[in-house]
C-alpha positions as CSV (number, residue, x, y, z in Angstrom):
1,M,105.5,112.0,208.0
2,A,107.1,108.8,206.1
3,N,106.6,105.8,208.3
4,F,103.2,106.2,209.1
5,S,100.7,103.9,208.2
6,P,98.7,103.8,204.8
7,V,95.2,104.9,207.2
8,T,97.2,107.1,209.2
9,A,98.8,109.0,206.1
10,A,95.4,108.8,204.4
11,K,94.0,110.2,207.5
12,A,96.5,113.1,207.4
13,L,96.0,114.1,203.9
14,W,92.4,114.1,204.4
15,Q,92.9,116.5,207.5
16,M,95.7,119.0,205.7
17,R,94.7,118.6,202.2
18,I,90.8,118.7,201.6
19,R,89.9,120.3,205.1
20,K,92.8,122.4,205.5
21,R,93.5,122.0,208.7
22,P,96.9,121.2,210.9
23,F,97.8,117.7,211.7
24,V,100.4,118.3,214.3
25,L,99.9,120.1,217.8
26,S,103.1,121.8,218.7
27,H,103.1,123.3,222.3
28,A,105.4,124.9,224.1
29,V,104.4,122.8,227.3
30,N,106.8,124.6,229.5
31,S,108.9,128.3,229.9
32,S,111.7,127.2,231.7
33,C,114.9,125.6,231.4
34,N,118.0,124.1,233.0
35,M,120.6,124.5,230.2
36,R,121.5,128.4,229.1
37,C,122.7,127.9,225.5
38,R,124.1,130.6,223.8
39,F,122.4,130.2,220.6
40,C,118.7,129.8,222.3
41,E,116.3,132.5,222.6
42,Y,113.6,130.4,224.7
43,W,115.3,130.0,228.3
44,K,115.2,133.9,228.4
45,E,111.5,134.2,228.4
46,E,110.4,132.1,230.8
47,G,106.8,133.5,231.7
48,P,103.4,131.8,232.8
49,Q,102.3,128.6,231.5
50,M,99.4,126.5,230.9
51,E,97.8,124.6,234.5
52,L,97.4,120.8,233.3
53,E,93.7,121.1,233.3
54,E,94.4,124.0,230.4
55,V,96.4,121.7,228.4
56,F,93.5,119.0,229.1
57,R,91.2,121.0,227.5
58,L,93.7,122.4,224.5
59,L,94.1,118.2,223.7
60,N,90.7,117.9,223.7
61,E,89.8,120.8,221.6
62,A,92.6,119.9,218.8
63,R,91.8,116.2,218.7
64,E,88.3,117.2,218.1
65,F,89.8,119.9,215.1
66,G,90.9,116.7,213.9
67,I,94.8,117.0,215.2
68,Q,96.4,113.6,215.7
69,V,100.2,114.2,216.8
70,Y,100.9,116.1,219.9
71,N,104.5,117.2,220.4
72,A,105.9,118.5,223.3
73,W,108.7,120.6,222.7
74,T,110.6,123.9,224.4
75,V,111.5,125.0,226.6
76,E,112.6,121.8,228.6
77,P,109.3,119.8,228.7
78,L,111.0,117.2,231.8
79,L,111.1,120.3,234.0
80,R,107.0,119.5,234.1
81,T,106.4,117.0,236.7
82,D,103.1,116.4,235.7
83,L,104.1,115.6,232.2
84,P,103.3,111.9,232.2
85,L,99.9,113.1,232.7
86,I,99.9,115.3,229.6
87,F,101.1,112.6,227.6
88,E,98.7,110.1,228.9
89,H,95.7,112.1,228.3
90,A,96.5,112.7,224.6
91,K,97.4,108.9,224.1
92,G,94.0,108.7,225.5
93,L,92.4,110.4,222.9
94,G,94.3,108.6,219.9
95,M,97.3,110.9,219.4
96,T,100.2,110.2,218.4
97,T,103.1,111.7,220.8
98,S,106.2,112.9,220.2
99,M,108.6,115.5,222.7
100,I,112.2,116.9,222.2
101,T,113.9,117.4,224.8
102,N,117.9,118.4,226.0
103,G,118.4,115.1,227.8
104,L,119.6,116.0,231.6
105,L,116.5,114.6,232.8
106,L,116.3,111.7,230.8
107,E,118.0,109.4,233.2
108,K,115.7,110.1,236.2
109,R,112.6,110.3,234.1
110,A,112.6,107.9,231.5
111,R,110.4,105.3,232.9
112,E,107.4,107.8,233.6
113,L,107.7,108.0,229.4
114,V,105.3,105.1,228.7
115,H,102.8,107.2,227.0
116,L,105.2,108.8,224.6
117,D,105.2,106.9,221.1
118,Y,108.6,109.4,219.8
119,L,111.4,111.1,221.5
120,S,114.1,113.4,220.1
121,V,117.2,114.6,222.1
122,S,119.3,117.6,221.3
123,V,122.9,116.3,220.9
124,D,124.8,118.6,218.7
125,G,128.3,116.8,218.9
126,T,130.8,114.9,221.0
127,S,134.4,116.3,222.1
128,S,132.4,119.7,221.0
129,Y,129.4,119.0,223.1
130,K,130.1,120.6,226.3
131,E,131.3,123.9,224.7
132,I,128.1,124.1,222.6
133,R,125.4,122.9,225.9
134,G,127.4,123.7,228.7
135,V,127.5,120.0,230.3
136,D,129.2,116.9,229.7
137,L,127.8,114.5,227.0
138,E,128.3,111.6,229.8
139,R,125.8,113.1,231.8
140,I,123.3,112.9,228.6
141,L,123.9,109.5,226.9
142,P,122.7,107.3,230.2
143,G,119.0,108.7,229.9
144,I,119.1,108.2,226.0
145,I,119.8,104.8,226.3
146,K,117.6,104.4,229.4
147,A,114.8,105.8,228.0
148,R,115.3,103.5,224.4
149,E,114.9,100.4,226.2
150,V,111.8,101.5,228.0
151,M,110.3,102.8,224.9
152,G,111.3,99.8,222.7
153,R,112.0,102.0,219.8
154,P,114.7,103.8,218.6
155,V,115.0,107.5,220.4
156,L,116.1,110.1,217.6
157,L,119.5,112.8,218.2
158,N,118.6,116.2,216.6
159,C,122.1,117.7,216.0
160,V,122.1,121.6,214.8
161,I,125.0,121.6,212.5
162,S,127.1,124.7,213.6
163,G,130.7,126.1,212.9
164,K,131.8,124.2,216.5
165,N,130.9,120.9,215.7
166,L,131.8,120.1,211.9
167,D,134.6,117.8,213.2
168,D,132.3,115.8,215.4
169,I,129.7,114.8,212.8
170,E,131.0,111.4,211.3
171,G,131.4,110.1,215.2
172,L,128.2,111.1,215.9
173,I,127.1,109.1,213.4
174,H,128.6,106.5,214.7
175,L,127.6,106.9,217.9
176,A,124.1,106.5,216.6
177,K,124.5,103.2,214.8
178,D,126.7,102.1,217.9
179,L,123.8,102.6,220.0
180,D,120.8,101.7,217.5
181,L,120.0,105.1,217.8
182,K,118.4,107.4,214.8
183,I,120.2,110.7,213.8
184,S,118.8,114.2,212.3
185,F,120.2,116.7,211.1
186,E,119.4,120.7,210.3
187,P,121.8,124.1,210.0
188,I,121.9,126.2,213.0
189,Y,119.3,129.4,212.3
190,E,120.4,132.6,213.5
191,F,118.0,134.1,215.6
192,G,118.3,138.0,215.4
193,S,117.7,138.4,218.9
194,I,120.8,136.6,220.1
195,A,124.0,138.6,220.4
196,S,126.3,139.1,216.7
197,E,129.2,138.3,218.6
198,T,127.8,134.3,219.5
199,W,126.9,133.9,215.2
200,K,130.8,134.9,214.9
201,E,131.9,131.9,217.0
202,L,129.0,129.5,216.4
203,G,127.9,130.3,212.8
204,I,128.1,128.7,209.7
205,R,131.6,130.5,208.4
206,D,134.2,128.2,207.0
207,V,131.1,127.4,204.1
208,E,133.6,124.5,201.9
209,K,134.5,122.8,205.3
210,Y,130.5,122.9,206.0
211,R,129.5,121.7,202.5
212,T,132.0,118.9,202.6
213,T,130.8,117.4,206.0
214,V,127.3,117.4,204.7
215,D,128.6,116.1,201.7
216,R,129.9,113.1,204.3
217,I,126.3,112.6,205.8
218,I,124.8,112.8,202.9
219,G,127.1,109.8,201.8
220,M,126.7,107.8,205.1
221,K,123.0,108.2,204.3
222,K,123.0,106.0,201.4
223,Q,125.2,103.5,203.1
224,G,122.6,102.8,205.2
225,Y,123.4,104.9,208.7
226,P,120.5,105.6,210.5
227,V,120.1,109.4,209.0
228,I,116.6,110.1,209.0
229,N,116.8,112.9,206.6
230,S,116.0,112.9,202.9
231,L,118.8,113.1,200.4
232,T,116.2,116.0,198.7
233,Y,116.8,117.9,202.5
234,L,120.5,116.9,203.1
235,A,121.1,118.5,199.6
236,M,119.7,121.6,200.3
237,V,121.2,122.0,203.8
238,R,124.6,121.4,202.1
239,D,123.8,124.5,199.2
240,L,122.1,126.7,202.4
241,R,119.0,126.6,199.5
242,T,115.5,127.3,200.5
243,D,113.7,126.7,197.0
244,Y,110.9,125.0,198.8
245,T,106.8,126.1,199.4
246,C,106.8,126.3,203.1
247,H,103.8,124.8,204.6
248,A,104.7,124.7,208.1
249,N,101.8,127.2,209.2
250,D,99.3,125.0,207.0
251,L,100.5,121.6,208.6
252,I,101.4,122.7,212.4
253,L,99.5,124.2,215.1
254,C,102.0,126.3,217.5
255,V,100.9,127.2,220.8
256,A,103.1,129.0,223.3
257,S,103.5,128.2,226.9
258,D,100.5,130.5,227.6
259,G,98.1,129.7,225.5
260,S,99.1,132.2,222.6
261,I,98.9,130.6,219.1
262,E,102.1,131.4,216.8
263,N,102.7,131.2,213.2
264,C,105.9,129.2,213.3
265,R,109.3,129.2,215.4
266,V,110.8,132.4,213.3
267,H,107.5,134.1,213.5
268,R,106.6,134.2,216.8
269,E,103.7,136.9,217.1
270,P,100.7,136.0,218.5
271,V,98.0,135.6,216.0
272,G,95.6,134.5,218.6
273,N,95.1,132.5,221.7
274,I,93.5,129.1,222.4
275,R,91.0,130.7,224.6
276,D,89.5,132.0,221.4
277,G,88.9,128.5,220.1
278,I,91.2,126.7,217.9
279,A,88.8,126.6,215.0
280,N,88.1,130.5,215.2
281,V,91.5,131.3,214.9
282,W,92.8,128.9,212.6
283,E,90.1,130.6,209.9
284,R,90.4,133.8,211.1
285,T,94.0,133.9,210.3
286,R,94.2,131.9,207.4
287,K,94.7,135.1,205.4
288,E,97.6,136.4,207.4
289,R,99.5,133.2,207.9
290,K,99.3,132.6,204.0
291,E,100.7,136.1,204.0
292,T,103.5,135.7,206.0
293,S,104.5,132.4,204.3
294,A,104.7,134.3,201.1
295,N,106.8,136.8,202.5
296,C,108.9,134.7,204.5
297,E,113.1,134.3,203.6
298,K,112.4,130.7,204.8
299,C,114.5,128.3,207.2
300,L,115.7,125.0,207.7
301,F,114.3,123.4,210.3
302,F,114.0,120.2,209.4
303,G,110.5,119.4,210.5
304,Y,109.3,122.4,208.6
305,V,110.8,121.6,205.4
306,E,110.9,117.7,205.2
307,N,107.2,118.0,206.0
308,S,106.6,120.6,203.4
309,L,107.8,118.6,200.9
310,L,106.1,115.5,202.0
311,Y,102.7,117.8,201.7
312,D,103.8,118.5,198.5
313,L,104.6,114.7,197.7
314,N,108.0,114.5,197.0
315,P,108.5,111.0,196.3
316,E,112.1,111.1,197.5
317,V,111.0,112.3,200.5
318,M,108.1,109.8,200.6
319,R,110.9,107.1,200.3
320,H,113.5,108.2,202.7
321,Y,112.5,110.6,205.2
322,D,112.7,107.9,208.2
323,W,111.0,109.5,211.0
324,M,107.6,109.0,212.2
């Protein structure tokens, strides 16, 4: 991750390349949501979630395993009332903390995030936001501004590029700059479990307009606008190319809300459970995870691609990927 200190970067390389263990714990910290986005499959799967003490044990074991980053995400972390205690525990173990949220509860809970290092809010447009997410953008922005003030560092807007928001992209980048925020982009992923009618409306179908839009993102990145993505990744997004070696399931330990360990966001079949022990599952599934990655058509989720390119020491990504 490009903005880590040299010491932390060295620890990350040691953990991933020498010990061959994950650097990030990506935890689906809860299983409910306060939005009903049509393109998302997670809110439809509400089920059991770990109790606080179970999460503490997970964090303890993850840190002992060498993991240094804890990322709380999906379905909506801020619905979990004990979330600040989870971040406090992770920070007490020396972990970097991050969270991905839809932002609806940020204004109410921002002051509780004193142990959060990095915050990403899903914002997919300006005028198109309500049509995409079902609520007005004005409900989200005050919380984003408040969180930035509490945390004392930039908040990240993560925009999923779809067929609905191509006319909003440039305005969203200007909004990020005006509010002293950062912004990232990734193309929408068409999960097979979502109805085809949804993808007819939200999928990327006007490819020429889409590519022109991504070229504009690249141009604004070069002009100094706060786009965190690397130029290498943005070119892949523009051309919808997945010609990279995916290391996601080597770099990230994905734990579902019920304690299941999954391969990644796309291949979500459980490969084990935290009750079996992180180290045991990690070693036992090494061959399985490698085969899954080798046979995968690959996605363009920016966290997976950018960090895979970092793992392969891509020099442009090391210079220009500008998040953690």
